[in-house]
N, C-alpha and C positions, 0 to 999 in steps of 0.2 A: 647782265647783257652778255651776249655771246661774242667770242673772238671773231675777227674778220680776216679771212684769208686774202692776201694781196699777192698777185703774181705778175703784175705789169712790169715791163722794163722801160716803157715809154710813158712820159707824163701826158695826161690828157691836155689838149689845147682847145682854144676857142670857147665861145660863150653860148653856142646854140642850145646846149642842154642845161644851162644855168637856171636855177630857181630864183624867182623874184616874187615879192609880195605884191598885193594889189596897188600899193603905193610906190611900186618900182624900186623897192629896196632889194639889193642883191644879197642873197643868203650865203653866208660863208661858214664853213665848219673847220675846226682845228682841234689839236690836242696839246696837252701838256704831257710830253713823254718823260716818264720818270723811271729811275732805278731806285726802288724802295730800300734795297740793301745798302747802297752807297749814299743814299739821300741826294741824288743828283738829278738835274733836269737837262735834257738834250735841246739845245737851241740851234737855229740855222741863221745864216746871214741873209739879208734882203738881197733881191736881185738888182733893183734899180738904184738903191742908195746904200750907204754903209750902215752897219748896225746889226744887232742880234734881235731875232724875233722868235715867236713860237710858230711851228709849221701850221699853215692854214690855207684854205683856198675854197673855190666855189663848190657849193652843194649842188649836185646835178640831179636831174629828174628821174634817173634810173637807179638811184641808191638811197639808202636811209641816211640820216644825219650821222650816225656812228660810222657807217661805211665810208662816207665822204671824209670824215675826220681821219680815219685810219688810212685811206688812200692818200690823202694829202701829206700825212706824216711820212708815209713810205716814199712818195714822190720827191718830197723836199729834203728829207733827212735819212732815208734808207732804213728807217726803224720799223720793226714789226712787233706787235704785241697784242695785249688784250685791252680793249676799251672798257674801262671799269665803271665809270659813272659820269654823269652830266655835271659840269661845273657852273654853267650859267650862260646867260645871253647878254650881250653888250651891243649897243648901237654905235655906229661911227658918229663922230661929231660933225662930219661934213654932210650938209643938207642938200637935197635935190631941190633946186629953186622952183622947178615946175610943180612939184608935189608937196613940198614942205616936209618931206620924210627924209630920214637918214639914207645916205647912199648905200650903206652896208649894214647888215645885222650879223654879228658874230656869235656862233654857237660853239662853246668849248667843252671838251671832254678830257678826262684824265686817261692816259694810256700807260699801263705797266709794260715796259719794253722787255721783250724776250730775246730779240736779236737785232743787231745793226749790221746791215749788209755792206760788203766791201764796194759793191757797185750799186748805184741807184739812179733813177731817171734824171734827176737834176744835179748830179754830182759835178758837172762842168760849169754850173751856174751858181752853186752855193757851197759854202763851207758849213760844217757842223762841229759842235763841240759839247762835251758834258761840262756842266758847271754845278758846283755846290749850290743848294737852294738859295742861300743868302746872296751869293755872287750873281746868280741868274737874275734875281730881282733887280740888282744894280745894273746889269748889262743890258737889259731890255729898255729901249728908248721910248716905246709907246706906253703912255700912262695906263691905258685900259688893259694892256697885256700884263703890266705889273699887278693890276687888280685881279686878273685871271689867275696868275701864279699864286696869289694869296688865298685862292679857293682850293688849291690842290692839297693832297694828303700830307705833303712835306712841310706845309706852312705850320708855324708854331701854334697858331689858333686858326683853324680852317672854318670858314662860314660857307659851307657848300650850298650849291643851287641858288646863286645870285642872279637876279634879273635887273638889268639897267636898260630899259627899253621904253620908247614912247609909243609903240604900237601902231606902226604904219603897215 
């Protein structure tokens, strides 16, 4: 995969460009930002509640999955780097009652971080921090995100390209 250049200083807002499946499942892309030399993972805080998460956000109709994942990682964490490979797809456990489909589908990639900017679009809304892989697994509250982490190259036994989806 090719590296993605990100030059935005404002985070995209709104959902008019968001991608949805036929079952009205919102498609979300994100990264596991890693430093392979120090074996660390970059996490961000959630905006609406406490806790650490992986950077992720809506995949928009004017970008590829990898571009969306890289953009969200820059917007939320100020990290830039090379998106190296697809880690897998996970569906949210929350179901849309009207369609019977998950409300969100998450597509995660690994990013080898080249630089972390001093200023980034969501710096007033989020904190970021590097964690050793083992500590990052413990810090993340979302069970599916712990599973995402277990697919990255820093995991003791990586089972890459996982799909946990019901296909809406």
